[in-house]
SERO-382123 format. One line per 4 residues: their letters; for each residue x, y, z of C-alpha. Coordinates in nm, 3 decimals, padded with zeros to 5 digits. Layout:
# SERO-382123
a	X/Y/Z; ...
# end
This chain:
# SERO-382123
mkke	-04.587/05.902/-03.118; -04.516/05.611/-03.316; -04.367/05.320/-03.155; -04.047/05.226/-03.302
kqes	-04.053/04.886/-03.447; -03.822/04.661/-03.276; -03.606/04.498/-03.523; -03.541/04.139/-03.451
tvvn	-03.277/03.942/-03.623; -03.421/03.634/-03.781; -03.179/03.357/-03.854; -03.260/03.183/-04.176
igss	-03.195/02.818/-04.089; -03.365/02.670/-04.395; -03.087/02.722/-04.648; -02.811/02.608/-04.413
sllv	-03.013/02.295/-04.327; -03.054/02.213/-04.695; -02.683/02.262/-04.748; -02.597/02.026/-04.461
ifvv	-02.846/01.765/-04.586; -02.696/01.787/-04.935; -02.343/01.748/-04.807; -02.441/01.446/-04.591
lcla	-02.613/01.283/-04.890; -02.306/01.344/-05.107; -02.077/01.190/-04.847; -02.305/00.888/-04.806
tfai	-02.319/00.840/-05.183; -01.940/00.857/-05.211; -01.902/00.613/-04.921; -02.135/00.361/-05.089
lsls	-01.952/00.399/-05.424; -01.617/00.349/-05.251; -01.745/00.036/-05.073; -01.885/-00.104/-05.398
saes	-01.558/-00.031/-05.581; -01.350/-00.193/-05.305; -01.572/-00.505/-05.309; -01.543/-00.531/-05.687
dhsf	-01.163/-00.494/-05.671; -01.142/-00.758/-05.400; -01.344/-01.017/-05.594; -01.138/-00.942/-05.909
aerl	-00.813/-00.987/-05.712; -00.939/-01.322/-05.578; -01.030/-01.447/-05.929; -00.693/-01.328/-06.063
aahk	-00.503/-01.499/-05.781; -00.694/-01.824/-05.845; -00.619/-01.801/-06.220; -00.251/-01.732/-06.156
teyy	-00.228/-02.019/-05.912; -00.386/-02.258/-06.161; -00.147/-02.140/-06.433; 00.166/-02.178/-06.222
eass	00.061/-02.524/-06.103; 00.006/-02.627/-06.467; 00.337/-02.465/-06.571; 00.519/-02.649/-06.294
kaev	00.367/-02.979/-06.402; 00.460/-02.902/-06.764; 00.820/-02.837/-06.664; 00.834/-03.171/-06.485
itge	00.697/-03.345/-06.797; 00.943/-03.154/-07.014; 01.220/-03.277/-06.788; 01.105/-03.636/-06.835
idri	01.101/-03.584/-07.212; 01.452/-03.430/-07.197; 01.573/-03.735/-07.000; 01.428/-03.975/-07.263
lset	01.583/-03.768/-07.548; 01.919/-03.775/-07.367; 01.902/-04.152/-07.315; 01.806/-04.204/-07.676
asad	02.093/-03.984/-07.797; 02.344/-04.159/-07.569; 02.228/-04.496/-07.708; 02.370/-04.365/-08.035
agsa	02.070/-04.446/-08.250; 02.237/-04.270/-08.542; 02.002/-04.218/-08.837; 01.719/-04.392/-08.650
yfst	01.726/-04.130/-08.371; 01.407/-03.952/-08.473; 01.209/-04.276/-08.525; 01.334/-04.405/-08.190
vvma	01.221/-04.080/-08.024; 00.876/-04.108/-08.181; 00.843/-04.473/-08.068; 00.952/-04.385/-07.716
ldga	00.734/-04.072/-07.671; 00.419/-04.115/-07.884; 00.140/-04.212/-07.648; 00.361/-04.204/-07.339
efhg	00.198/-04.082/-07.021; 00.374/-03.865/-06.763; 00.193/-03.758/-06.441; -00.145/-03.829/-06.597
vtvs	-00.074/-03.633/-06.917; -00.045/-03.812/-07.253; 00.225/-03.703/-07.496; 00.181/-03.715/-07.872
clte	00.432/-03.693/-08.156; 00.393/-03.551/-08.500; 00.662/-03.570/-08.764; 00.709/-03.260/-08.986
dshp	01.000/-03.234/-09.232; 01.153/-03.551/-09.087; 01.183/-03.383/-08.746; 00.932/-03.490/-08.481
svsf	00.753/-03.246/-08.255; 00.626/-03.351/-07.918; 00.312/-03.191/-07.770; 00.097/-03.227/-07.464
qvpc	-00.168/-03.030/-07.273; -00.179/-02.982/-06.900; -00.523/-02.883/-06.759; -00.526/-02.531/-06.621
gesq	-00.862/-02.466/-06.455; -01.204/-02.567/-06.575; -01.194/-02.431/-06.928; -00.826/-02.386/-07.011
alkv	-00.515/-02.592/-07.067; -00.143/-02.519/-07.101; -00.040/-02.644/-07.444; 00.331/-02.725/-07.484
tldv	00.493/-02.813/-07.819; 00.859/-02.909/-07.841; 01.050/-02.946/-08.168; 01.303/-03.229/-08.142
tdyt	01.637/-03.116/-08.285; 01.926/-03.305/-08.428; 02.151/-03.337/-08.121; 02.461/-03.380/-08.343
redt	02.412/-03.031/-08.488; 02.241/-02.844/-08.204; 02.331/-02.778/-07.842; 01.992/-02.892/-07.716
yyti	01.767/-03.190/-07.770; 01.459/-02.974/-07.838; 01.337/-02.621/-07.881; 01.015/-02.491/-07.738
rawq	00.774/-02.393/-08.018; 00.468/-02.322/-07.800; 00.401/-02.271/-07.431; 00.058/-02.114/-07.427
vist	-00.273/-02.120/-07.248; -00.558/-02.235/-07.475; -00.929/-02.263/-07.424; -01.072/-02.610/-07.395
rewe	-01.436/-02.501/-07.386; -01.618/-02.535/-07.715; -01.703/-02.201/-07.866; -02.071/-02.140/-07.927
addt	-02.149/-01.867/-08.176; -02.451/-01.650/-08.121; -02.541/-01.544/-08.474; -02.891/-01.417/-08.398
lnla	-02.959/-01.052/-08.466; -03.277/-00.907/-08.332; -03.281/-00.584/-08.527; -03.651/-00.538/-08.570
pvgd	-03.951/-00.715/-08.425; -04.114/-00.966/-08.654; -04.451/-00.822/-08.752; -04.771/-00.997/-08.843
# end
């Protein structure tokens, strides 16, 4: 008689091992990508915080300077300069220095404008321009025309185009 073949159950561990290895590799890849993204977000947040701090320090200094300019405009108006008010303002403010910042005056349409720049980081400055108003007709001594961050770094254009290699 024939011997009956004993059937043995063979567990195929090859495919399940490959599946586990694939899952572990996927999890490791996602962990590395998450770590890289978190590190990038952290460095961006630090740069943004430094930029905001520099801006608010410059803005605070600009407000102090604006307060000094407002005080001078008030004193000039209370001295009742009359028709010589604008020329007296220009003489008092043009070239004046407040907290290490030099103020300049420019007369447009017989009304002077006062401007100054407060450094804001290595390559930027906060530019402030105030238009001096006629205090007899307006409620304020000045209006703010500009309060903006500008670049102080010189722009260098790169106008080279390497479209094709230069042949012999």
